[in-house]
C-alpha positions in Angstrom: 91.6 97.0 111.6 95.1 97.4 112.9 98.2 96.0 111.1 100.4 93.7 113.1 103.4 95.3 111.3 102.4 98.6 113.1 101.3 97.4 116.5 103.9 94.8 117.0 106.8 97.1 116.1 109.3 98.0 118.8 108.4 101.6 118.4 104.8 100.9 119.3 105.7 98.4 122.1 107.9 101.0 123.7 104.9 103.3 124.1 103.2 103.5 127.5 100.0 101.3 127.6 97.8 104.5 127.8 99.3 105.9 124.6 98.8 102.5 122.9 95.1 102.5 124.1 94.7 106.0 122.8 96.1 104.9 119.4 93.4 102.2 119.2 90.7 104.7 120.4 91.7 107.2 117.7 91.9 104.4 115.1 88.3 103.4 115.9 87.1 107.0 115.4 88.6 107.9 112.1 86.8 108.7 108.8 87.5 106.6 105.7 90.9 108.3 105.1 92.2 108.2 108.7 91.3 111.6 110.0 90.0 112.2 113.5 87.9 115.4 113.8 87.8 115.5 117.6 90.9 114.0 119.2 90.8 116.2 122.3 87.2 115.2 122.9 88.2 111.6 122.8 91.2 112.1 125.0 89.1 113.8 127.7 86.1 111.6 127.2 88.0 108.4 127.7 90.2 109.6 130.5 93.5 109.8 128.6 96.1 112.5 129.3 97.7 115.0 126.9 101.0 113.2 127.4 99.5 110.1 125.8 98.8 112.1 122.6 102.2 113.8 122.8 103.8 110.3 122.8 101.9 109.3 119.7 102.9 112.5 117.9 106.6 112.3 118.9 106.7 108.6 117.9 105.2 109.4 114.5 101.9 107.4 114.9 99.7 110.5 114.4 100.1 113.8 112.6 98.3 116.8 114.2 97.2 119.8 112.2 96.8 123.4 113.3 93.0 123.0 112.7 92.8 120.5 115.6 92.3 117.6 113.3 94.8 114.7 113.3 95.5 111.8 111.0 96.6 108.3 111.8 100.0 108.0 110.1 99.7 104.3 109.2 96.0 104.3 108.4 96.5 102.8 105.0 98.6 100.0 106.4 95.9 99.3 109.0 92.9 99.6 106.6 91.9 99.2 103.0 88.6 100.3 101.4 87.4 99.6 97.9 87.2 102.9 96.0 83.5 102.6 95.5 83.0 102.4 99.3 85.4 105.2 100.2 83.8 108.4 101.6 86.3 111.2 101.1 87.4 113.1 104.2 85.9 116.5 104.9 89.4 117.7 105.8 90.6 118.3 102.3 93.0 121.1 103.1 94.8 118.8 105.6 94.6 115.8 103.2 96.3 118.0 100.5 99.2 118.6 102.8 100.0 114.8 102.9 101.4 112.2 100.6 101.8 108.4 101.0 105.3 107.0 101.2 106.3 103.6 99.7 104.8 101.8 102.7 101.5 103.5 102.5 102.2 105.8 105.6 101.1 109.4 105.5 104.0 111.9 105.4 104.1 115.7 105.3 106.5 118.6 104.9 103.7 121.2 105.4 103.8 123.9 108.0 100.1 123.3 108.6 100.9 120.4 110.9 101.9 120.0 114.6 99.8 122.9 115.8 97.4 120.9 117.9 97.1 122.7 121.2 97.4 120.4 124.2 97.0 123.1 126.9 100.1 123.3 129.2 101.7 120.3 127.4 102.8 121.2 123.8 103.3 118.8 121.0 106.2 120.7 119.5 109.8 120.0 120.5 
């Protein structure tokens, strides 16, 4: 699911349509806690560009990790699962680097993030 509060925000609307489509693609390929194991495979497989991912990172819609995994920042605003149905993510080290803010968005202060290699285009500023 995708929250209208997220996808109808000015910040999301200002993204290029390809970045928006990538957000939906990533969102449909998460585990039960919002982690995407293979974002670069999805980007290449669906014909997106590295700049689309870079736009999502810079806009705060995804958080990349040095391991190559990323998490959908607003996953808990988009989705809710009953605890008995939740399958914990396999990416516990990355999960431990995150906390939820008051709105249910993932946040981090950890140096383990923003290391996703995009080839010639880098995600860091």
